[in-house]
C-alpha positions as CSV (number, residue, x, y, z in Angstrom):
1,C,216.7,57.9,40.4
2,L,216.9,54.2,41.3
3,S,216.7,51.9,44.3
4,W,216.9,48.2,44.8
5,G,214.4,46.2,46.9
6,A,215.3,43.3,49.1
7,D,213.1,41.1,46.9
8,G,215.2,42.0,43.8
9,A,212.8,44.7,42.5
10,V,214.2,47.8,40.9
11,I,212.4,51.1,41.7
12,S,212.7,54.0,39.4
13,G,211.5,57.6,39.6
14,G,211.5,60.4,37.1
15,W,210.2,63.6,35.5
16,D,206.9,62.0,34.6
17,K,205.8,62.5,38.3
18,S,205.7,58.7,38.9
19,A,207.8,55.9,40.3
20,R,207.8,52.4,38.8
21,V,208.5,49.0,40.2
22,W,210.3,46.5,38.0
23,K,210.8,42.7,38.5
24,D,212.5,40.4,36.1
25,G,212.6,43.2,33.5
26,K,208.8,43.8,33.7
27,Q,206.9,46.8,35.2
28,V,204.8,45.4,38.0
29,A,203.5,48.7,39.6
30,I,203.3,52.4,38.9
31,L,203.1,54.9,41.8
32,Q,201.3,58.0,40.8
33,K,200.3,60.8,43.2
34,H,203.0,63.4,43.0
35,T,202.3,66.6,41.2
36,V,205.9,67.2,40.0
37,Q,209.0,65.1,39.3
38,V,210.1,62.2,41.6
39,N,213.7,63.0,42.6
40,S,214.3,60.1,44.9
41,V,213.1,56.6,45.6
42,V,214.1,54.1,48.3
43,A,213.0,50.6,49.2
44,L,212.2,50.3,52.9
45,P,213.0,47.2,55.0
46,D,209.3,46.3,55.4
47,S,208.7,46.1,51.6
48,R,207.2,49.5,51.4
49,I,208.6,52.2,49.1
50,A,209.3,55.9,49.8
51,T,209.3,58.5,47.0
52,G,210.5,62.1,47.4
53,S,209.3,64.8,45.1
54,G,209.8,68.4,44.1
55,D,206.2,68.9,45.2
56,M,207.5,69.0,48.8
57,T,206.1,65.6,49.8
58,I,207.4,62.1,50.6
59,G,205.0,59.3,49.6
60,I,205.0,56.0,51.5
61,W,203.7,53.2,49.4
62,Q,202.5,49.7,50.0
63,G,202.3,48.1,46.6
64,S,200.6,50.7,44.3
65,N,198.7,52.3,47.2
66,L,199.8,55.6,48.8
67,V,199.5,54.8,52.6
68,R,201.1,58.0,54.0
69,N,202.0,61.4,52.6
70,L,204.5,63.5,54.5
71,T,204.8,67.2,53.9
72,T,208.3,68.5,54.1
73,G,207.9,72.2,53.3
74,S,210.7,72.2,50.7
75,P,211.4,70.1,47.6
76,V,212.8,66.6,48.4
77,R,216.1,65.9,46.6
78,A,217.2,62.6,48.2
79,L,216.0,59.9,50.6
80,C,217.8,57.4,52.8
81,S,216.4,54.5,54.8
82,C,218.5,54.9,58.0
83,T,217.0,52.1,60.2
84,G,213.8,50.0,60.1
85,S,211.5,52.9,60.6
86,V,213.6,56.1,60.2
87,L,213.8,57.9,56.9
88,A,216.2,60.8,56.2
89,A,215.3,63.4,53.6
90,A,217.6,65.9,52.0
91,L,215.8,69.1,50.9
92,N,216.4,72.3,49.1
93,G,217.9,75.0,51.4
94,G,220.4,72.7,53.0
95,I,217.9,71.0,55.3
96,V,217.9,67.4,56.5
97,Q,214.8,65.9,58.1
98,L,214.3,62.6,59.9
99,W,210.9,61.0,59.8
100,D,209.3,58.0,61.6
101,V,207.8,56.1,58.7
102,A,205.5,54.1,60.9
103,T,203.8,57.1,62.5
104,G,204.5,59.9,60.0
105,A,206.1,62.0,62.7
106,K,208.9,64.4,61.9
107,L,211.7,63.4,64.4
108,A,214.2,66.1,63.6
109,E,215.2,68.9,61.3
110,R,218.6,70.5,60.8
111,R,220.1,73.0,58.4
112,V,223.4,71.5,57.4
113,G,224.2,73.8,54.4
114,N,223.0,76.8,52.5
115,D,222.0,75.3,49.2
116,H,220.2,72.3,47.8
117,L,221.3,68.9,49.2
118,M,221.5,66.4,46.4
119,S,222.2,63.0,48.1
120,T,222.2,61.1,51.4
121,A,223.8,57.9,52.5
């Protein structure tokens, strides 16, 4: 999975349980706290990064530091930064959750299908 940061960074996530930040073709940070694969990464407007994992968590990162860990209850398949502080997560089981990134509060949860959701926009 890939995302582009406002500062030109490329953020990648993968099966090695980590996300990596790249600038000018060089790795500048590695984000490691997930216990299984990183399925989604997204650059947030305030320069933080969100990572979604099969370990049922969303990590919020400032640089290489995990500053907030959100527990979703189901593997995270995709993330979308909706506004400055709202993050949408698509989960297994057809569930979409909305999160307030600033406070870590879950704002809403809806079942919109019966199977895994694989993307958000």
